[in-house]
Each structure stands twice: as structure tokens, then as C-alpha cells.
DSSP file (Angstrom, degrees, kcal/mol; ACC not computed):
  #  RESIDUE AA STRUCTURE BP1 BP2  ACC     N-H-->O    O-->H-N    N-H-->O    O-->H-N    TCO  KAPPA ALPHA  PHI   PSI    X-CA   Y-CA   Z-CA
    1    1 A X              0   0    0      0, 0.0    86,-0.2     0, 0.0     2,-0.0   0.000 360.0 360.0 360.0 125.8  102.7  121.0  115.3
    2    2 A X        -     0   0    0      1,-0.1     2,-0.2    84,-0.1    83,-0.1  -0.325 360.0-106.8 -69.2 151.5   99.9  118.5  116.0
    3    3 A X        -     0   0    0     81,-0.1     2,-0.3    65,-0.1    -1,-0.1  -0.483  34.7-170.8 -75.2 146.3   96.7  118.7  114.0
    4    4 A X     >  -     0   0    0     -2,-0.2     4,-2.2     1,-0.1     5,-0.2  -0.856  39.3-105.2-126.4 167.3   93.6  119.9  115.6
    5    5 A X  H  > S+     0   0    0     -2,-0.3     4,-2.3     1,-0.2     5,-0.2   0.880 121.1  53.8 -59.5 -37.5   90.0  119.9  114.3
    6    6 A X  H  > S+     0   0    0      2,-0.2     4,-2.4     1,-0.2    -1,-0.2   0.897 108.7  47.1 -66.3 -41.0   90.3  123.7  113.6
    7    7 A X  H  > S+     0   0    0      2,-0.2     4,-2.2     1,-0.2    -1,-0.2   0.881 111.7  51.1 -70.1 -35.9   93.5  123.3  111.5
    8    8 A X  H  X S+     0   0    0     -4,-2.2     4,-2.1     2,-0.2    -2,-0.2   0.932 111.8  47.2 -64.2 -44.5   91.9  120.4  109.5
    9    9 A X  H  X S+     0   0    0     -4,-2.3     4,-2.5     1,-0.2    -2,-0.2   0.912 110.8  52.2 -62.7 -42.7   88.8  122.5  108.8
   10   10 A X  H  X S+     0   0    0     -4,-2.4     4,-1.2     1,-0.2    -1,-0.2   0.897 109.0  50.0 -60.8 -41.1   91.0  125.6  107.8
   11   11 A X  H  < S+     0   0    0     -4,-2.2     3,-0.2     1,-0.2    -1,-0.2   0.905 113.2  45.7 -64.3 -41.1   92.9  123.4  105.4
   12   12 A X  H >< S+     0   0    0     -4,-2.1     3,-1.7     1,-0.2     4,-0.2   0.845 103.1  64.4 -71.7 -32.8   89.7  122.1  103.8
   13   13 A X  H >< S+     0   0    0     -4,-2.5     3,-0.8     1,-0.3    -1,-0.2   0.866 102.1  50.7 -56.1 -36.8   88.2  125.6  103.7
   14   14 A X  T 3< S+     0   0    0     -4,-1.2    -1,-0.3    -3,-0.2    -2,-0.2   0.500 108.4  52.9 -80.0  -3.4   90.9  126.6  101.2
   15   15 A X  T X  S+     0   0    0     -3,-1.7     3,-2.0    -4,-0.2    23,-0.3   0.222  70.7 142.1-117.3  13.1   90.3  123.6   99.0
   16   16 A X  T <  S+     0   0    0     -3,-0.8    23,-0.2     1,-0.3     3,-0.1  -0.326  71.8  23.7 -59.1 133.6   86.5  123.8   98.3
   17   17 A X  T 3  S+     0   0    0     21,-2.8    -1,-0.3     1,-0.3     2,-0.2   0.331  95.0 124.2  93.6  -5.9   85.7  122.9   94.8
   18   18 A X    <   -     0   0    0     -3,-2.0    20,-2.4    20,-0.1    -1,-0.3  -0.580  65.9-107.4 -90.8 151.6   88.8  120.7   94.3
   19   19 A X  E     +A   37   0A   0     18,-0.2    58,-1.6    -2,-0.2    59,-0.3  -0.481  47.1 169.0 -72.9 143.6   88.9  117.1   93.2
   20   20 A X  E     -AB  36  76A   0     16,-2.8    16,-2.3    56,-0.2     2,-0.4  -0.957  33.0-131.9-150.6 167.7   89.8  114.6   95.9
   21   21 A X  E     -AB  35  75A   0     54,-2.7    54,-2.6    -2,-0.3     2,-0.5  -0.998  18.1-159.8-124.5 127.4   90.0  110.9   96.8
   22   22 A X  E     -AB  34  74A   0     12,-3.0    12,-2.5    -2,-0.4     2,-0.6  -0.943   2.3-166.3-110.2 121.6   88.6  109.7  100.1
   23   23 A X  E     -AB  33  73A   0     50,-2.3    50,-2.2    -2,-0.5     2,-0.4  -0.941  16.2-174.1-107.7 116.9   89.9  106.4  101.4
   24   24 A X  E     -AB  32  72A   0      8,-2.8     8,-2.4    -2,-0.6     2,-0.5  -0.893  27.5-126.4-119.6 142.0   87.7  105.2  104.3
   25   25 A X  E     +A   31   0A   0     46,-2.3     6,-0.2    -2,-0.4     3,-0.1  -0.741  32.2 168.7 -79.0 122.3   88.0  102.2  106.7
   26   26 A X        -     0   0    0      4,-2.1     2,-0.3    -2,-0.5     5,-0.2   0.434  60.8  -8.8-115.8  -2.0   84.7  100.3  106.5
   27   27 A X  S    S-     0   0    0      3,-1.2    -1,-0.1     1,-0.1     3,-0.1  -0.945  93.1 -60.0-171.0-170.1   85.6   97.2  108.3
   28   28 A X  S    S-     0   0    0     -2,-0.3    -1,-0.1     1,-0.2    -3,-0.0   0.913 130.5  -1.1 -58.5 -47.5   88.3   95.1  109.9
   29   29 A X  S    S+     0   0    0     -3,-0.1     2,-0.4     2,-0.0    -1,-0.2   0.048 113.1 102.2-130.7  25.0   90.2   94.7  106.7
   30   30 A X        +     0   0    0     -3,-0.1    -4,-2.1     2,-0.0    -3,-1.2  -0.898  41.2 179.5-117.4 141.1   88.1   96.6  104.2
   31   31 A X  E     -A   25   0A   0     -2,-0.4     2,-0.4    -6,-0.2    -6,-0.2  -0.934  13.2-150.4-130.9 158.1   88.5  100.0  102.7
   32   32 A X  E     -A   24   0A   0     -8,-2.4    -8,-2.8    -2,-0.3     2,-0.5  -0.989   5.9-152.9-128.1 141.1   86.4  102.0  100.3
   33   33 A X  E     -A   23   0A   0     -2,-0.4     2,-0.4   -10,-0.2   -10,-0.2  -0.956  13.8-177.4-115.2 128.5   87.8  104.6   97.8
   34   34 A X  E     -A   22   0A   0    -12,-2.5   -12,-3.0    -2,-0.5     2,-0.4  -0.990  10.3-156.5-129.2 129.6   85.5  107.4   96.7
   35   35 A X  E     +A   21   0A   0     -2,-0.4    16,-2.2   -14,-0.2     2,-0.3  -0.841  36.8 112.0-104.3 139.6   86.4  110.1   94.2
   36   36 A X  E     -AC  20  50A   0    -16,-2.3   -16,-2.8    -2,-0.4     2,-0.4  -0.896  59.0 -73.6-172.5-157.6   84.6  113.4   94.1
   37   37 A X  E     -AC  19  49A   0     12,-2.5    12,-2.8    -2,-0.3     2,-0.5  -0.987  42.1-111.8-128.9 133.4   84.8  117.1   94.7
   38   38 A X  E     + C   0  48A   0    -20,-2.4   -21,-2.8    -2,-0.4    10,-0.2  -0.522  39.1 178.4 -66.0 116.6   84.9  118.9   98.0
   39   39 A X  E     -     0   0A   0      8,-2.6     2,-0.3    -2,-0.5     9,-0.2   0.926  51.3 -20.3 -90.1 -51.4   81.5  120.7   98.1
   40   40 A X  E     - C   0  47A   0      7,-1.2     7,-3.0   -24,-0.1     2,-0.4  -0.994  48.1-136.9-160.1 152.3   81.2  122.5  101.4
   41   41 A X  E     - C   0  46A   0     -2,-0.3     2,-0.2     5,-0.2     5,-0.2  -0.942  20.8-176.7-115.5 142.9   82.6  122.6  105.0
   42   42 A X        -     0   0    0      3,-3.1    -2,-0.0    -2,-0.4     0, 0.0  -0.752  46.2 -87.6-125.9 173.5   80.5  123.1  108.1
   43   43 A X  S    S+     0   0    0     -2,-0.2   -34,-0.1     1,-0.2     3,-0.1   0.819 123.3  13.7 -56.6 -33.3   81.5  123.4  111.7
   44   44 A X  S    S+     0   0    0      1,-0.1    20,-1.1    19,-0.1    21,-0.4   0.615 128.6  29.0-118.2 -16.9   81.6  119.7  112.4
   45   45 A X  E     - D   0  63A   0     18,-0.2    -3,-3.1    19,-0.1     2,-0.3  -0.898  57.5-142.2-139.6 165.1   81.5  118.0  108.9
   46   46 A X  E     -CD  41  62A   0     16,-2.7    16,-2.3    -2,-0.3     2,-0.4  -0.965  19.2-137.2-128.7 152.9   82.5  118.4  105.3
   47   47 A X  E     -CD  40  61A   0     -7,-3.0    -8,-2.6    -2,-0.3    -7,-1.2  -0.895  10.3-161.5-116.1 135.6   80.5  117.3  102.3
   48   48 A X  E     -CD  38  60A   0     12,-3.0    12,-1.9    -2,-0.4     2,-0.6  -0.970  14.0-142.2-117.4 125.6   81.9  115.6   99.1
   49   49 A X  E     -CD  37  59A   0    -12,-2.8   -12,-2.5    -2,-0.5    10,-0.2  -0.789  30.4-140.3 -81.4 120.2   80.0  115.5   95.8
   50   50 A X  E     -C   36   0A   0      8,-2.7     2,-0.4    -2,-0.6   -14,-0.3  -0.482  17.8-100.5 -86.5 152.3   80.7  112.0   94.4
   51   51 A X    >>  -     0   0    0    -16,-2.2     4,-1.5    -2,-0.2     3,-0.7  -0.569  27.5-147.8 -65.8 124.9   81.4  111.1   90.8
   52   52 A X  T 34 S+     0   0    0     -2,-0.4    -1,-0.2     1,-0.2    -2,-0.0   0.722  93.0  64.3 -71.5 -21.2   78.1  109.7   89.5
   53   53 A X  T 34 S+     0   0    0      1,-0.2    -1,-0.2     3,-0.0    -2,-0.0   0.828 114.7  30.1 -68.7 -31.0   80.0  107.3   87.2
   54   54 A X  T <4 S+     0   0    0     -3,-0.7     2,-0.3   -19,-0.1    -2,-0.2   0.654 118.2  52.4-102.9 -20.0   81.5  105.4   90.1
   55   55 A X     <  -     0   0    0     -4,-1.5    -1,-0.0     2,-0.1   -21,-0.0  -0.873  61.0-144.3-127.0 152.1   78.9  105.8   92.9
   56   56 A X  S    S+     0   0    0     -2,-0.3     2,-0.3    -3,-0.0    -1,-0.1   0.580  85.6  56.9 -90.5 -10.3   75.2  105.1   93.3
   57   57 A X  S    S-     0   0    0     -6,-0.1    -7,-0.1     1,-0.1    -2,-0.1  -0.855  75.0-133.6-123.1 162.7   74.6  108.1   95.6
   58   58 A X  S    S+     0   0    0     -2,-0.3    -8,-2.7     1,-0.1     2,-0.3   0.891  76.2  14.9 -83.6 -44.7   75.2  111.8   95.1
   59   59 A X  E     -D   49   0A   0    -10,-0.2     2,-0.3   -23,-0.1   -10,-0.2  -0.920  51.2-170.1-136.1 156.9   76.9  113.1   98.3
   60   60 A X  E     -D   48   0A   0    -12,-1.9   -12,-3.0    -2,-0.3     2,-0.4  -0.991  11.8-150.2-143.1 147.2   78.6  111.9  101.4
   61   61 A X  E     -D   47   0A   0     -2,-0.3     2,-0.3   -14,-0.2   -14,-0.2  -0.911  10.5-174.2-120.9 149.9   79.7  113.7  104.5
   62   62 A X  E     -D   46   0A   0    -16,-2.3   -16,-2.7    -2,-0.4     2,-0.2  -0.940  22.4-121.5-134.2 155.1   82.6  113.0  106.9
   63   63 A X  E >>  -D   45   0A   0     -2,-0.3     3,-0.8   -18,-0.2     4,-0.7  -0.653  22.0-121.7 -94.5 157.2   83.6  114.6  110.2
   64   64 A X  H 3> S+     0   0    0    -20,-1.1     4,-2.1    -2,-0.2     3,-0.4   0.778 112.7  66.9 -65.3 -26.1   86.9  116.3  110.8
   65   65 A X  H 3> S+     0   0    0    -21,-0.4     4,-2.7     1,-0.2     6,-0.3   0.827  90.7  62.8 -63.6 -32.2   87.4  113.7  113.6
   66   66 A X  H <4>S+     0   0    0     -3,-0.8     5,-2.3     1,-0.2     6,-1.5   0.883 107.5  42.6 -60.3 -38.3   87.6  111.0  111.0
   67   67 A X  H ><5S+     0   0    0     -4,-0.7     3,-1.0    -3,-0.4    -2,-0.2   0.921 113.5  51.6 -71.6 -45.1   90.7  112.6  109.6
   68   68 A X  H 3<5S+     0   0    0     -4,-2.1    -2,-0.2     1,-0.3    -1,-0.2   0.883 115.0  41.4 -60.8 -40.6   92.2  113.3  113.0
   69   69 A X  T 3<5S-     0   0    0     -4,-2.7    -1,-0.3    -5,-0.1    -2,-0.2   0.403 112.6-120.4 -88.9   2.4   91.7  109.7  114.1
   70   70 A X  T < 5S+     0   0    0     -3,-1.0    -3,-0.2    -4,-0.2    -4,-0.1   0.782  73.3 132.2  63.0  31.2   92.9  108.4  110.7
   71   71 A X  S   <S+     0   0    0     -5,-2.3   -46,-2.3    -6,-0.3     2,-0.3   0.738  78.7  25.0 -76.4 -25.2   89.6  106.6  109.9
   72   72 A X  E    S-B   24   0A   0     -6,-1.5     2,-0.4   -48,-0.2   -48,-0.2  -0.954  70.6-147.5-133.2 156.6   89.7  108.3  106.5
   73   73 A X  E     -B   23   0A   0    -50,-2.2   -50,-2.3    -2,-0.3     2,-0.5  -0.978  10.2-156.1-119.5 138.5   92.5  109.7  104.3
   74   74 A X  E     +B   22   0A   0     -2,-0.4     9,-0.6   -52,-0.2     2,-0.5  -0.968  13.6 179.4-117.8 119.7   91.8  112.7  102.1
   75   75 A X  E     -B   21   0A   0    -54,-2.6   -54,-2.7    -2,-0.5     2,-0.2  -0.978  16.7-147.1-123.4 122.3   94.1  113.1   99.1
   76   76 A X  E >   -B   20   0A   0     -2,-0.5     3,-1.8   -56,-0.2   -56,-0.2  -0.597  24.8-118.3 -85.0 150.3   93.7  116.0   96.6
   77   77 A X  T 3  S+     0   0    0    -58,-1.6   -57,-0.1     1,-0.3    -1,-0.1   0.791 112.5  50.1 -60.3 -30.8   94.5  115.3   93.0
   78   78 A X  T 3  S+     0   0    0    -59,-0.3     2,-0.4     2,-0.0    -1,-0.3   0.440  96.7  86.9 -89.9   1.7   97.3  117.9   92.9
   79   79 A X    <   -     0   0    0     -3,-1.8     3,-0.1     1,-0.1     4,-0.0  -0.819  50.3-171.2-103.6 140.9   99.0  116.6   96.0
   80   80 A X  S    S+     0   0    0     -2,-0.4     2,-0.3     1,-0.1    -1,-0.1   0.657  76.4  51.8 -93.7 -21.9  101.6  113.8   96.1
   81   81 A X  S    S-     0   0    0      4,-0.0    -5,-0.2    -5,-0.0     2,-0.2  -0.884  98.1 -95.3-121.2 145.4  101.6  113.6   99.9
   82   82 A X    >   -     0   0    0     -2,-0.3     3,-0.8     1,-0.2    -7,-0.1  -0.427  34.7-148.9 -56.0 123.2   98.8  113.2  102.5
   83   83 A X  T 3  S+     0   0    0     -9,-0.6    -1,-0.2     1,-0.2    -8,-0.1   0.731  87.7  52.0 -72.5 -25.1   98.1  116.8  103.6
   84   84 A X  T 3  S+     0   0    0    -10,-0.3    -1,-0.2     2,-0.1   -81,-0.1   0.381  78.2 118.3-101.2   4.5   97.0  116.1  107.1
   85   85 A X    <   -     0   0    0     -3,-0.8     2,-0.4     1,-0.1    -4,-0.0  -0.416  65.9-119.9 -69.3 146.9  100.0  114.0  108.3
   86   86 A X              0   0    0      1,-0.1   -84,-0.1    -2,-0.1    -1,-0.1  -0.698 360.0 360.0 -83.4 137.9  102.1  115.4  111.2
   87   87 A X              0   0    0     -2,-0.4    -1,-0.1   -86,-0.2   -85,-0.1   0.397 360.0 360.0-106.4 360.0  105.7  116.0  110.3
């Protein structure tokens, strides 16, 4: 079953408060990795509270479209496999 924005949001709704790693494409051959905790989900975006030891700012938000288009990967600490891949 292909992913939709609604299914991605539903999956994240059940994981609020959990630790995660967000790997984002920031350029042609550059990526950034940010570790934090899923803070809240909204109709179009979700918010991650970042670890203050590793980052200079407190929060960052991403859209569900970023996951759908694979501009970012979201990996929860207790998962071995990317949760949003289509099988």
C-alpha cells in the first residue's frame, strides 16, 4: 500500500514523545543529521525538539511531504528499519 500524507501523520501521531533521528538533504551532496524528540504533530507539519548538546537551536519543523518525497528520513531509536518505506 503506498504511503499518503494521512498515513504518515497517523504513524507519527502514535510516536509523540519518542526519541528519533532526522536525516535531511541540505544540498547536492550534503546531509544533516539531527537527534531529538518528536514534540507535536499538526495538520501539515510535525515538530522535533532537538538535543541542546548537539544543536544551537531548540526546535525544527518538517512537513509530511518531506517524508513522502524522501527529502528526509525519520528513524526512531527503537526501530531497525525505516518506518515509512513502501514494501
